[in-house]
C-alpha positions in Angstrom: -1.7 30.6 -60.6 1.1 28.2 -59.6 0.3 24.8 -58.3 2.2 23.8 -55.1 3.0 20.1 -55.7 3.4 19.5 -52.0 -0.3 20.1 -51.5 -1.1 17.2 -53.8 1.3 14.7 -52.2 0.2 12.0 -49.8 2.0 12.9 -46.5 5.0 11.0 -45.4 4.4 9.4 -42.1 6.5 8.4 -39.1 6.0 4.9 -37.7 2.3 4.5 -37.2 -0.1 1.8 -36.1 -2.4 0.5 -38.7 -5.9 0.9 -37.2 -7.4 -2.5 -38.3 -10.9 -1.8 -37.1 -11.1 1.6 -38.9 -9.4 0.1 -42.0 -12.1 -2.5 -42.1 -14.8 0.3 -42.1 -13.0 2.1 -44.9 -12.7 -1.1 -46.9 -16.5 -1.4 -46.7 -17.0 2.2 -47.7 -15.2 2.1 -51.0 -18.6 1.4 -52.7 -20.0 4.5 -51.1 -19.8 8.1 -52.4 -18.6 9.9 -49.3 -16.5 9.3 -46.2 -16.5 12.0 -43.5 -13.9 11.8 -40.7 -14.4 14.5 -38.1 -12.5 15.2 -34.9 -10.2 17.7 -33.1 -6.7 18.4 -34.0 -4.2 15.6 -33.2 -6.8 12.8 -33.3 -5.2 11.2 -36.3 -7.5 12.0 -39.2 -4.8 12.7 -41.7 -2.7 9.8 -40.4 -5.6 7.4 -40.8 -6.3 8.3 -44.4 -2.7 8.5 -45.4 -1.8 5.2 -43.8 -4.9 3.6 -45.3 -4.4 4.6 -48.9 -0.7 3.6 -48.7 -1.4 0.3 -47.1 -4.1 -0.6 -49.7 -2.0 0.9 -52.6 -5.2 2.8 -53.5 -4.9 5.4 -56.3 -5.5 8.7 -54.6 -6.1 12.3 -55.5 -4.8 13.9 -52.3 -5.6 17.6 -51.7 -4.2 19.3 -48.6 -6.5 22.3 -48.1 -5.7 25.6 -46.6 -7.6 28.9 -46.1 -6.3 30.0 -49.5 -8.4 27.3 -51.2 -11.7 28.8 -50.0 -12.8 29.8 -53.6 -14.0 27.8 -56.5 -11.2 28.7 -59.0 -8.1 27.6 -57.0 -10.1 24.6 -55.7 -10.9 23.4 -59.3 -7.3 24.0 -60.5 -5.9 21.9 -57.7 -8.5 19.2 -58.3 -7.7 18.9 -61.9 -4.0 18.9 -61.3 -4.4 16.3 -58.6 -6.5 14.2 -60.9 -3.9 14.4 -63.7 -1.3 13.1 -61.2 -3.6 10.3 -60.0 -4.5 9.4 -63.6 -1.0 9.0 -65.0 -1.8 5.5 -66.0 -5.6 5.9 -66.4 -7.5 5.7 -69.7 -9.1 9.1 -69.1 -6.8 12.1 -68.5 -8.5 15.4 -68.0 -7.1 18.4 -69.8 -6.8 22.0 -68.5 -8.7 23.7 -71.4 -9.1 27.2 -70.0 -9.4 29.1 -66.7 -13.2 29.3 -66.7 -14.7 27.6 -63.6 -17.6 26.1 -65.4 -15.4 24.7 -68.1 -13.0 23.3 -65.5 -15.8 21.7 -63.6 -17.2 20.1 -66.8 -13.8 18.6 -67.6 -13.5 17.3 -64.0 -16.9 15.7 -64.0 -16.4 14.2 -67.5 -13.3 12.5 -66.3 -14.7 11.2 -63.0 -18.0 10.0 -64.6 -16.2 7.5 -66.7 -13.5 6.5 -64.2 -13.2 2.7 -64.4 -10.9 1.8 -61.4 -10.9 2.5 -57.7 -10.0 6.1 -56.8 -10.0 8.0 -53.5 -10.4 11.8 -53.6 -9.0 12.9 -50.2 -9.9 16.5 -49.1 -7.7 16.9 -46.0 -8.5 19.8 -43.5 -11.9 20.4 -45.2 -12.9 22.8 -42.4 -10.9 25.5 -44.2 -13.4 25.6 -47.1 -16.7 24.6 -45.5 -18.0 28.1 -45.6 -17.8 28.4 -49.4 -21.2 27.6 -51.0 -19.7 27.3 -54.5 -17.3 24.6 -53.4 -20.0 22.7 -51.6 -22.0 22.7 -54.8 -19.0 21.3 -56.7 -18.5 18.6 -54.1 -22.1 17.5 -54.3 -21.9 17.3 -58.2 -18.7 15.2 -57.8 -20.6 12.9 -55.5 -23.7 12.8 -57.8 -22.0 12.3 -61.2 -18.8 10.4 -60.4 -18.6 6.7 -61.3 -19.2 4.1 -58.5 -15.4 3.5 -58.3 -14.8 7.0 -56.9 -15.1 7.8 -53.2 -14.7 11.3 -51.8 -13.0 11.2 -48.4 -13.2 14.3 -46.2 -11.2 14.9 -43.0 -12.3 17.9 -41.0 -12.4 19.4 -37.5 -16.1 20.2 -38.1 -18.9 18.1 -39.5 -19.3 19.3 -43.2 -22.4 21.4 -43.9 -23.4 19.1 -46.7 -26.7 17.3 -47.1 -25.3 14.3 -45.2 -28.7 13.0 -44.1 -29.8 12.4 -47.6 -26.6 10.5 -48.4 -27.0 8.5 -45.2 -30.5 7.5 -46.1 -29.2 6.3 -49.5 -26.4 4.3 -47.8 -23.8 6.4 -49.6 -22.1 7.9 -46.5 -19.7 6.6 -43.9 -19.0 8.8 -40.9 -16.1 8.3 -38.4 -16.4 10.4 -35.3 -13.8 11.6 -32.8 -14.8 8.9 -30.4 -13.9 6.3 -33.0 -10.7 8.0 -33.8 -9.6 7.9 -30.1 -7.2 5.1 -29.5 -8.5 2.2 -27.4 -6.4 0.6 -24.5 -5.4 -2.2 -26.8 -4.3 0.2 -29.6 -2.3 2.4 -27.1 -0.5 -0.7 -25.9 0.1 -1.9 -29.5 1.5 1.5 -30.5 4.2 1.3 -27.8 5.0 -2.4 -28.1 4.6 -3.1 -31.8 5.3 0.3 -33.4 7.9 1.6 -30.9 9.2 -1.7 -29.7 8.9 -0.9 -26.0 8.1 -3.6 -23.4 5.6 -2.1 -21.0 3.7 -3.6 -18.0 0.0 -4.2 -18.4 -1.0 -1.6 -15.9 1.1 1.0 -17.8 -1.3 0.6 -20.7 -4.1 1.7 -18.4 -2.1 4.6 -17.2 -1.3 5.7 -20.8 -4.9 5.6 -21.8 -5.8 7.6 -18.7 -3.1 10.2 -19.4 -3.9 10.6 -23.1 -7.7 9.8 -23.3 -6.8 8.1 -26.6 -5.5 11.3 -28.2 -3.2 10.1 -30.9 -0.9 13.2 -31.0 0.2 12.5 -27.4 1.5 9.0 -28.0 4.8 9.9 -29.9 5.4 12.8 -27.5 5.1 10.6 -24.4 7.2 8.0 -26.2 10.0 10.7 -26.4 9.7 11.2 -22.7 9.9 7.5 -21.6 11.7 5.7 -24.5 15.1 5.5 -22.7 13.7 5.1 -19.2 13.9 1.9 -17.2 10.8 0.5 -15.5 12.0 1.9 -12.2 12.5 5.3 -13.8 9.1 5.2 -15.6 7.2 4.5 -12.4 8.4 7.9 -11.1 7.2 9.6 -14.2 3.6 8.2 -14.3 2.6 10.2 -11.3 3.7 13.5 -12.8 3.2 13.2 -16.6 0.8 15.9 -17.7 0.0 17.2 -21.2 3.4 18.4 -22.6 3.5 22.0 -23.6 4.4 21.0 -27.1 1.1 19.3 -27.6 -0.8 22.5 -27.0 1.5 24.5 -29.1 0.6 21.9 -31.8 -3.1 21.8 -31.3 -4.0 25.3 -30.2 -1.4 27.5 -28.6 -1.5 29.9 -31.5 -5.3 29.5 -31.7 -5.8 30.4 -28.1 -3.5 33.4 -28.4 -5.4 34.5 -31.4 -8.7 34.5 -29.7 -10.3 37.6 -28.2 -9.4 38.3 -24.5 -12.9 37.6 -23.4 -12.9 34.1 -25.0 -9.5 33.3 -23.5 -10.7 34.3 -20.1 -13.9 32.2 -20.7 -11.8 29.1 -21.6 -9.6 29.4 -18.5 -12.4 30.0 -16.0 -14.8 27.5 -17.6 -12.1 24.7 -17.1 -13.4 24.5 -13.5 -16.6 22.9 -14.8 -17.1 19.4 -16.0 -20.2 20.5 -17.9 -20.4 23.9 -19.6 -23.8 24.7 -18.4 -24.7 28.1 -20.0 -26.8 29.1 -17.0 -24.0 28.4 -14.5 -21.5 30.2 -16.7 -23.8 33.2 -16.9 -23.8 33.6 -13.1 -20.2 32.5 -12.7 -18.4 34.4 -15.4 -21.1 37.2 -15.5 -21.1 37.5 -19.3 -24.0 37.4 -21.7 -21.6 36.0 -24.4 -21.2 32.6 -23.0 -23.7 31.0 -25.4 -22.2 32.5 -28.5 -18.7 31.6 -27.3 -19.7 28.0 -26.8 -21.3 28.0 -30.2 -18.2 29.4 -31.9 -16.0 26.8 -30.2 -18.3 24.0 -31.3 -18.5 25.3 -34.8 -14.7 25.6 -35.1 -14.3 22.3 -33.2 -12.0 24.1 -30.7 -11.6 22.1 -27.4 -15.4 21.6 -26.9 -17.8 18.9 -27.9 -21.4 18.1 -27.4 -22.2 14.8 -25.5 -24.9 12.4 -26.4 -26.8 13.7 -23.4 -26.8 17.2 -25.0 -24.4 18.8 -22.6 -21.2 20.6 -23.6 -17.8 19.5 -22.3 -14.1 20.2 -22.9 -12.0 17.3 -24.1 -10.5 15.9 -20.8 -6.9 16.6 -21.6 -7.7 20.1 -22.9 -9.5 20.8 -19.6 -6.5 19.6 -17.7 -4.2 22.0 -19.7 -6.6 25.0 -19.3 -7.0 24.3 -15.6 -3.2 24.2 -15.2 -3.0 27.5 -17.0 -5.7 28.9 -14.8 -3.7 28.0 -11.7 -0.6 29.6 -13.1 -2.4 32.8 -14.1 -4.6 33.3 -11.0 -2.9 31.4 -8.2 -4.2 28.6 -6.0 -6.1 30.8 -3.6 -7.9 32.7 -6.3 -8.9 29.4 -8.0 -10.2 28.1 -4.7 -12.3 31.2 -4.5 -13.6 30.6 -8.0 -14.6 27.0 -7.0 -16.5 28.4 -4.0 -18.3 30.8 -6.3 -19.3 28.0 -8.7 -20.4 25.9 -5.7 -22.7 28.7 -4.6 -24.2 28.9 -8.0 -24.9 25.2 -8.2 -26.3 25.1 -4.6 -28.8 27.9 -5.6 -29.8 25.7 -8.6 -30.3 22.7 -6.1 -27.5 20.8 -7.9 -26.0 19.7 -4.6 -23.8 17.0 -6.1 -21.8 19.5 -8.2 -22.0 22.1 -5.4 -20.4 19.7 -2.9 -17.6 18.8 -5.4 -16.7 22.4 -5.9 -16.8 23.2 -2.2 -14.2 20.6 -1.6 -12.2 21.6 -4.6 -12.2 25.1 -3.2 -11.1 23.8 0.2 -14.4 25.0 1.8 -14.6 21.9 3.8 -17.0 23.2 6.5 -19.5 24.3 3.8 -19.0 20.9 2.1 -19.7 19.0 5.3 -22.9 21.1 6.0 -24.1 20.4 2.4 -23.3 16.8 2.8 -25.7 16.4 5.7 -28.4 17.9 3.6 -27.6 15.5 0.8 -27.9 12.5 3.1 -31.6 13.4 3.6 -32.3 13.9 -0.1 -30.2 11.4 -2.0 -30.3 7.6 -2.2 -27.2 5.6 -1.1 -26.6 4.8 -4.8 -26.0 8.5 -5.4 -23.3 8.5 -2.8 -21.8 5.3 -4.2 -21.5 7.2 -7.5 -19.1 9.6 -5.7 -17.2 6.7 -4.2 -16.7 5.1 -7.6 -14.5 8.0 -8.7 -16.6 10.7 -10.4 -14.9 13.2 -8.1 -11.8 12.7 -10.3 -13.6 14.3 -13.3 -15.5 16.9 -11.4 -12.4 18.2 -9.6 -9.4 17.6 -11.8 -6.7 18.5 -9.2 -8.3 17.4 -5.9 -6.4 14.3 -4.7 -8.6 11.2 -4.6 -6.9 9.9 -1.5 -7.7 13.2 0.4 -11.3 13.0 -0.8 -11.6 9.4 0.5 -10.7 10.4 4.0 -12.9 13.4 4.1 -15.9 11.7 2.5 -15.9 8.7 4.8 -15.5 10.9 7.8 -18.5 13.0 6.8 -21.0 10.4 5.6 -23.2 9.1 8.4 -22.2 5.6 9.2 -25.7 4.1 8.4 -25.3 5.4 4.8 -21.7 4.1 4.7 -22.8 0.7 5.8 -25.1 0.4 2.8 -22.1 0.6 0.5 -20.3 -2.4 2.0 -22.2 -5.0 -0.1 -21.9 -3.2 -3.4 -18.2 -2.5 -2.8 -17.5 -6.1 -2.0 -19.3 -7.1 -5.2 -17.3 -4.6 -7.3 -14.0 -5.7 -5.7 -14.8 -9.3 -6.4 -15.5 -8.5 -10.0 -12.4 -6.4 -10.5 -10.2 -9.0 -8.9 -11.0 -11.4 -11.7 -9.1 -9.3 -14.2 -5.7 -7.6 -14.1 -4.7 -5.4 -11.3 -6.0 -1.8 -11.7 -6.1 1.5 -9.9 -10.0 1.3 -9.4 -9.6 -2.0 -7.6 -7.0 -0.6 -5.1 -9.1 2.5 -4.4 -12.2 0.5 -3.8 -10.3 -1.7 -1.4 -9.1 1.4 0.5 -12.5 2.9 0.6 -14.1 -0.3 1.9 -11.3 -0.4 4.6 -12.2 3.1 5.7 -15.9 2.3 5.9 -15.2 -0.8 8.0 -12.9 1.2 10.2 -15.6 3.7 11.0 -18.0 0.7 11.5 -15.6 -0.6 14.2 -14.6 -3.7 12.3 -10.8 -3.2 12.7 -9.5 -6.5 11.6 -11.6 -6.6 8.4 -10.5 -3.0 7.8 -6.8 -3.9 8.1 -7.3 -6.8 5.7 -8.6 -4.4 3.0 -6.0 -1.8 3.7 -3.3 -4.5 3.2 -4.8 -5.6 0.0 -4.9 -2.0 -1.2 -1.4 -1.5 -0.1 -0.2 -4.5 -2.0 -1.9 -3.3 -5.2 -0.9 0.3 -4.9 2.8 -0.6 -4.4 2.6 -2.7 -7.6 1.0 0.2 -9.5 3.4 2.7 -7.9 0.5 4.9 -6.7 2.6 6.4 -3.9 -0.2 8.6 -2.6 -2.3 5.5 -1.9 0.6 3.6 -0.5 1.2 6.4 2.1 -2.5 6.5 2.9 -2.8 2.7 3.4 0.2 2.7 5.8 -1.4 5.6 7.7 -4.8 3.8 7.9 -3.1 0.6 9.1 -1.4 2.6 11.8 -4.7 4.0 12.9 -6.3 0.6 13.1 -3.3 -0.6 15.3 -3.9 2.3 17.6 -7.4 1.2 18.3 -6.5 -2.5 18.7 -3.7 -1.6 21.2 -0.8 -2.7 18.9 1.0 0.5 19.4 4.5 -0.7 18.4 3.2 -2.0 15.1 1.2 1.1 14.6 4.3 3.3 15.0 6.1 1.1 12.4 3.3 1.7 9.9 3.2 5.4 10.6 7.0 5.7 10.0 6.6 3.8 6.7 3.9 6.3 5.7 6.1 9.3 6.5 9.1 7.7 4.8 7.1 7.0 1.6 5.7 10.5 1.6 9.1 12.1 1.9 10.7 9.7 -0.7 8.0 10.4 -3.4 6.7 13.9 -2.4 3.2 12.6 -1.6 2.1 15.0 1.1 -1.7 14.9 0.5 -2.4 13.1 3.7 0.5 14.2 5.9 -1.8 15.7 8.5 -3.5 12.3 9.0 -0.2 10.5 9.4 1.3 13.1 11.8 -1.8 12.9 14.0 -1.9 9.1 14.1 1.8 9.0 15.0 1.4 11.6 17.6 -1.5 9.7 19.3 0.6 6.5 19.2 3.5 8.3 20.8 1.2 9.6 23.5 0.0 6.1 24.2 3.7 5.1 24.6 4.3 8.0 27.0 6.9 9.5 24.6 5.7 13.1 25.3 8.7 15.0 23.9 8.5 13.3 20.4 4.7 13.7 20.4 5.0 17.4 21.3 7.4 18.2 18.4 5.2 16.3 16.0 2.1 18.1 17.1 3.7 21.5 16.9 4.7 20.7 13.3 1.2 19.4 12.6 -0.5 22.6 13.9 1.8 24.7 11.6 1.0 22.4 8.7 -2.8 22.4 9.4 -3.0 26.2 9.3 -2.3 26.0 5.6 -5.1 23.4 5.1 -8.7 24.5 5.1 -10.3 21.2 6.4 -11.4 22.0 9.9 -10.8 18.3 10.7 -7.1 18.9 10.0 -7.3 21.5 12.8 -9.5 19.7 15.3 -7.4 16.7 15.9 -4.0 18.3 16.5 -5.6 20.8 18.9 -7.3 18.0 20.8 -4.1 15.9 20.9 -2.1 18.8 22.3 -4.7 19.1 25.0 -4.4 15.4 25.6 -0.6 15.9 25.9 -1.1 18.5 28.6 -3.6 16.3 30.4 -1.2 13.4 30.6 1.4 15.8 31.9 -1.0 17.0 34.6 -1.5 20.5 33.3 -5.3 20.5 33.2 -5.9 24.2 32.6 -3.8 24.2 29.4 -5.4 20.9 28.4 -8.9 22.4 28.6 -7.8 25.6 26.8 -6.5 23.6 23.8 -9.4 21.2 23.8 -12.0 24.0 23.8 -10.2 25.4 20.7 -10.5 22.0 19.1 -14.2 21.7 20.0 -14.9 25.2 18.5 -13.3 24.0 15.2 -15.4 20.8 15.3 -18.6 22.7 15.8 -18.0 24.5 12.5 -18.5 21.4 10.5 -20.7 19.6 13.0 -19.4 16.2 12.0 -20.2 13.4 14.4 -16.7 12.0 14.3 -15.0 15.3 15.0 -17.5 16.4 17.7 -17.5 12.9 19.4 -13.7 12.8 19.6 -13.4 16.3 20.9 -16.1 15.9 23.6 -14.7 12.5 24.7 -11.2 13.8 25.2 -12.6 17.0 27.0 -14.6 14.7 29.3 -11.5 12.7 30.2 -9.8 16.0 31.1 -12.7 16.9 33.4 -12.5 13.4 34.8 -8.8 13.8 35.6 -9.7 17.0 37.5 -12.4 15.0 39.4 -15.1 17.3 37.9 -17.4 14.3 37.5 -20.6 16.3 36.6 -18.9 18.0 33.6 -17.1 14.8 32.7 -20.4 12.9 32.6 -22.1 15.6 30.5 -19.4 15.8 27.9 -19.1 12.0 27.7 -22.9 11.6 27.2 -22.7 14.1 24.4 -19.8 12.2 22.9 -21.8 9.0 23.2 -24.7 10.6 21.3 -22.4 11.5 18.4 -20.8 8.0 18.4 -24.1 6.2 18.8 -23.8 4.7 15.3 -20.1 3.9 15.5 -19.8 0.5 17.1 -16.2 0.6 18.3 -16.3 4.2 19.5 -19.7 3.7 21.0 -18.2 0.9 23.2 -15.3 3.2 24.2 -17.7 6.0 25.3 -20.0 3.5 27.1 -17.0 2.1 29.0 -15.9 5.6 30.0 -19.4 6.5 31.1 -19.5 3.5 33.3 -16.2 4.5 34.9 -17.4 8.1 35.4 -20.6 6.9 37.0 -18.7 4.6 39.4 -16.3 7.3 40.3 -19.0 9.9 40.7 -20.9 7.5 43.0 -17.7 6.8 45.0 -17.1 10.6 45.4 -20.6 11.1 46.6 -20.2 8.3 49.2 -16.9 9.7 50.3 -18.6 13.1 51.0 -21.2 11.4 53.2 -20.5 11.2 57.0 -19.9 7.5 57.1 -17.0 5.4 58.1 -14.2 5.4 55.5 -14.3 1.7 54.9 -18.0 1.9 53.9 -17.1 3.7 50.7 -16.0 2.0 47.5 -12.6 2.9 46.2 -12.0 3.3 42.5 -9.5 0.5 42.5 -11.9 -1.7 44.5 -15.1 -1.2 42.5 -16.9 -4.3 41.2 -18.1 -3.7 37.6 -20.3 -6.3 35.9 -21.6 -6.4 32.3 -24.4 -8.9 31.5 -25.8 -7.1 28.4 -24.0 -8.8 25.6 -20.9 -10.8 26.6 -20.4 -11.4 30.3 -17.6 -9.4 31.9 -16.7 -8.6 35.5 -13.8 -6.5 36.8 -12.5 -5.7 40.3 -11.1 -2.2 39.7 -9.1 -2.6 36.6 -8.5 -6.4 37.0 -10.8 -8.9 35.2 -12.2 -11.7 37.3 -12.9 -15.2 36.1 -14.9 -17.9 37.7 -13.7 -21.4 36.9 -16.4 -23.2 38.9 -19.5 -23.5 36.7 -21.9 -23.8 39.7 -20.5 -20.5 41.2 -20.9 -18.8 37.8 -24.5 -19.9 37.5 -25.3 -18.8 41.0 -23.8 -15.3 40.3 -25.8 -15.1 37.1 -29.0 -15.9 39.0 -28.4 -13.3 41.6 -27.5 -10.7 39.0 -30.7 -11.3 37.0 -32.7 -10.9 40.3 -30.7 -8.0 41.5 -32.6 -5.9 44.1 -34.4 -8.9 45.4 -33.8 -11.3 48.2 -33.8 -14.8 46.8 -34.7 -17.7 49.3 -32.1 -20.4 49.7 -34.6 -23.1 48.8 -35.4 -21.4 45.5 -31.8 -21.3 44.6 -31.5 -25.0 45.4 -34.5 -25.8 43.3 -33.4 -23.7 40.3 -29.7 -24.4 40.2 -28.9 -27.6 42.0 -31.4 -30.1 40.6 -29.6 -33.4 41.3 -29.2 -35.3 44.6 -30.9 -35.1 47.9 -31.6 -32.0 49.9 -28.4 -32.1 52.0 -26.3 -32.8 49.0 -27.8 -29.7 47.3 -27.1 -27.5 50.3 -23.5 -28.7 50.5 -22.9 -27.9 46.8 -24.7 -24.5 47.2 -22.4 -23.5 50.1 -19.3 -24.6 48.2 -20.4 -22.6 45.2 -21.2 -19.5 47.3 -17.9 -19.7 49.1 -16.0 -20.0 45.8 -17.9 -17.0 44.4 -17.2 -14.8 47.4 -13.5 -15.7 47.4 -13.3 -14.8 43.7 -15.0 -11.4 44.3 -13.2 -10.7 47.6 -10.0 -12.6 47.8 -8.9 -10.9 51.0 -12.2 -11.4 52.9 -11.9 -13.6 56.0 -15.6 -14.5 56.4 -18.6 -14.9 54.0 -20.7 -13.1 56.6 -18.6 -10.0 56.1 -19.0 -10.0 52.3 -19.5 -6.6 50.7 -21.2 -7.9 47.6 -23.3 -10.9 48.5 -25.4 -10.3 51.5 -27.6 -12.7 53.6 -30.9 -12.0 55.3 -31.9 -15.1 57.3 -32.2 -17.8 54.6 -32.2 -15.4 51.7 -29.4 -14.0 49.6 -29.1 -10.9 47.6 -26.5 -8.5 46.0 -25.4 -5.3 47.6 -26.1 -3.0 44.7 -24.5 0.0 46.5 -21.2 -1.8 45.9 -21.8 -3.2 42.4 -21.9 -1.3 39.1 -24.2 -3.5 37.0 -25.1 -2.4 33.5 -28.5 -4.2 33.7 -29.4 -2.1 36.7 -28.4 1.2 35.0 -30.3 0.1 31.9 -33.4 -0.6 33.9 -33.2 2.7 35.7 -32.8 4.6 32.5 -35.8 3.0 30.8 -38.0 3.5 33.9 -38.2 7.2 33.0 -39.7 8.4 36.3 -41.1 11.8 35.4 -38.7 12.3 32.5 -40.0 14.2 29.5 -38.7 15.8 26.3 -35.0 16.1 25.9 -34.3 14.5 29.2 -36.3 11.4 28.2 -34.6 11.3 24.8 -31.1 11.5 26.4 -31.9 8.6 28.8 -33.2 6.5 26.0 -30.1 7.1 24.0 -28.0 6.1 27.0 -30.0 3.0 27.5 -29.6 2.0 23.8 -25.9 2.5 24.1 -25.7 0.3 27.2 -27.5 -2.6 25.5 -24.6 -4.2 23.8 -26.4 -7.4 23.1 -28.9 -9.9 24.6 -28.7 -10.7 28.3 -25.8 -13.1 28.9 -25.7 -13.9 25.2 -23.1 -16.6 25.4 -25.3 -18.7 27.7 -28.3 -19.4 25.3 -29.4 -22.6 27.0 -29.8 -21.6 30.6 -33.6 -21.8 31.3 -33.6 -19.3 34.2 -32.0 -16.7 31.9 -34.4 -16.9 29.0 -37.5 -15.2 30.4 -35.4 -12.2 31.5 -33.6 -12.2 28.2 -36.9 -12.0 26.2 -38.3 -9.3 28.5 -35.1 -7.2 28.1 -35.0 -7.7 24.3 -38.6 -6.5 24.1 -37.8 -3.4 26.2 -34.8 -2.7 24.0 -36.9 -2.9 20.9 -39.4 -0.4 22.4 -36.5 2.0 23.3 -35.2 1.8 19.7 -38.7 2.2 18.3 -39.4 5.4 20.3 -36.0 6.8 19.3 -36.6 6.0 15.6 -40.1 7.6 15.7 -38.7 10.7 17.4 -35.9 11.1 14.8 -38.4 10.5 12.0 -40.7 13.3 13.3 -37.7 15.6 13.3 -37.0 14.6 9.7 -33.6 13.1 10.9 -34.0 10.2 8.6 -30.5 8.9 8.8 -30.7 8.4 12.5 -34.2 7.0 12.2 -33.1 4.5 9.6 -30.2 3.4 11.8 -32.5 2.7 14.8 -34.8 0.6 12.6 -31.9 -1.3 11.2 -30.7 -2.0 14.8 -34.2 -3.2 15.7 -34.3 -5.6 12.8 -30.8 -6.9 13.5 -32.0 -7.6 17.1 -35.2 -9.3 15.9 -35.4 -10.0 12.2 -38.7 -11.8 12.6 -40.6 -8.8 14.1 -43.1 -8.3 11.3 -44.8 -5.3 12.8 -41.5 -3.4 13.0 -40.8 -4.3 9.3 -44.2 -3.0 8.3 -43.8 0.2 10.2 -40.3 0.7 8.8 -41.5 0.2 5.2 -44.4 2.6 5.7 -42.3 5.4 7.1 -39.7 5.0 4.3 -42.4 5.4 1.7 -43.9 8.4 3.5 -40.5 10.0 3.3 -40.1 9.2 -0.4 -37.3 6.6 0.1 -38.9 4.1 -2.4 -35.7 2.1 -3.1 -35.0 1.8 0.6 -38.6 0.6 1.2 -38.2 -2.1 -1.5 -35.0 -3.2 0.0 -36.6 -3.4 3.4 -39.5 -5.5 1.9 -37.0 -7.9 0.4 -35.2 -8.1 3.7 -38.5 -9.1 5.4 -39.1 -11.8 2.8 -35.6 -13.2 3.3 -36.0 -13.1 7.1 -39.3 -14.9 7.1 -38.1 -17.5 4.7 -40.5 -20.4 4.6 -42.8 -18.3 6.9 -43.3 -15.7 4.1 -47.0 -16.1 3.7 -49.6 -14.7 1.3 -50.9 -12.6 4.2 -47.5 -11.0 4.7 -47.0 -10.4 1.0 -50.5 -8.9 0.8 -49.7 -6.6 3.8 -46.6 -5.3 2.2 -48.3 -4.7 -1.2 -51.1 -2.8 0.6 -48.5 -0.6 2.3 -46.9 0.2 -1.1 -50.3 0.9 -2.6 -51.3 3.2 0.3 -48.3 5.4 -0.3 -48.1 5.2 -4.1 -44.9 3.2 -4.1 
């Protein structure tokens, strides 16, 4: 047979990066018998060995194997020919005595046994001959009988089926795996800067590693794409660069086409999965050959590898390519159906995390939201944080992370979201110490979203601005657009409508400039709402019509709820209430499909305001109470609904009075109603106008009468409590001046104090006319009185009472002695309300709501030991051990120096009782 000289030549290489760390391993291996380098095509096995032996000027027998070498005779002929070439200046030169394999092997072994200088025998592409037992025997004899100067180096797509364990035990084997072959971030950067002479930004090194997964063959191909591009041109490319077609023609295009049709279909459909679970594949692809197919792919090292955890996965970039081919072959709708099918399989296996990911990848957002509610009862907050930290990117390769952020934060109950704030702040602080990165900007955006839903608008805006600054530097235009849109949303709720419109326009401009339309519905809706606030109805209408058309192509029901509600709002503001209700009922119907608190709360609130505009106070109050129930955990939105409920209550009372057969002036007009808030910060309004009292004595007098509403307070008691200095006449004079000032502030047009509508006199006693004053304290007390209320009615009243209690009684006046007893009494009643609500939700296994009520109790009174104990006990009963430990730690911190042995023993007893 003829010897092809080219098979015995060390390959000529293009410019390559010397892999110093791998070179060092190879240096140390020269005293060993065998080096095995295994990895997929394109990972640089041949390049590593060729660059190493050239750099070290190491005498080498190089043998490029093919499928034609899979017999002992050609193998030995090439080995002897290669050795003759390597031994041109050696003392021992083997001779080709005859064509008998045994004689040839003897000659080969004789030469290698006495070899006196370093020699590398490189068997490149060994996988072509691994099935030949005769050749494996030859190789083992070479390893056994060659001198210590000879090292056999194998490069292969599969791990050689040689007795490697024995060699490893004898310290005669070095193995280099595909993970070690993959380029590190530093090596990727060095390749482009040192080898190719390109000056790249630091964050571009991260992007290159992300795009290539360290796959060596991609680096020169990407270099060809970007080598003549400026930085401004490159930043446009980073978003869109995907595995070039040439790569897959190089590593497997012909291989894929040569596979059986069933295997090809398996590869494409299986690319949906992060883990190739045979049981899932069996139900999804409906083939009994999935196990053998995976085995064949592993054996041939085609696209699949086994993880240290024992699961099977595609190489990331292969999965991306196969998924892209799947989309082209089947179409987006069919692939979404496949995701839904996989989600159903995972849900039946109780693997809700994977099921949720595939539901959203399949755009089955209603099903995803329903599953998410189930998950909040089963998973710990840490499990949800895993989602937030980006695993969704690997589970769903084409689902936009920015879209996921909005959906996820909208769906997760706010008590769970709040638990993420601390860990996210810690992660952001840690990442901020190093160079700017995409994970940092996404964490900043996610924290901003959580703070937005928590009602902390200014803090939310700060994190959105930080994320915006970073995403602009990283040229992540999707995230840039989302941050502008989120800032516009915050401005909408803080009343800065002009600035909000500016942000919304920047979001739209950026989306159009860079083709980032993943969050267009969000931006459209925010801009439309801002235009409605500015009374620019024509512009808002055009935008909403476009949004409805766009949302019909988008499966998230939230994308449909909000434009429908906003169109209804437009009709309401224009006075067309019938059309307003029609559109809003459609929006409410969509919201009910996902049952998300945010969607339902918003739909019901706007519908309530429509009924209010029609003067249908009963329906307005019912809808607003339902909206308040959905927003009970959302601070900012809870305040909005509480304010609306107060207004509805006042208007309904006014309407009732107007219907009674009394003189017209006896009724209270909406623009003349006195509204007073004493729970939390003190506020009072006459109609829509805030009232302020500059005279401190008048303010204290009003506070005293408010606390004792419904009672006639003797003048002498007022003098004794409020005017402690001076003689009796002096006290009376100051009292009357304070009273007169108070009445004038409340009733600037009144001519006489005796005619006051709000402060009445009975002989020498004074009292408030509660028929003319809407006092939150009075409504709270009435709600908790619960005269005859049971079941759902009682629960609803307690929820309303909890919503009314916005803080301690006259919280900004902590040192007034006459306030403190009432404040303590009210705080105790509020804790009892929360405790009853928490216990109710716990019995219904609505743990998220129950946890939130306990957290509100402890925020109100962190020293309430009995509440702490009850909370810990219930958490342990429900199996929330981590939460219980966290609650116990919170108790210890709250008590501080008062943390006694008795308290510690009590907590330990609770844990023992429940096996925690």
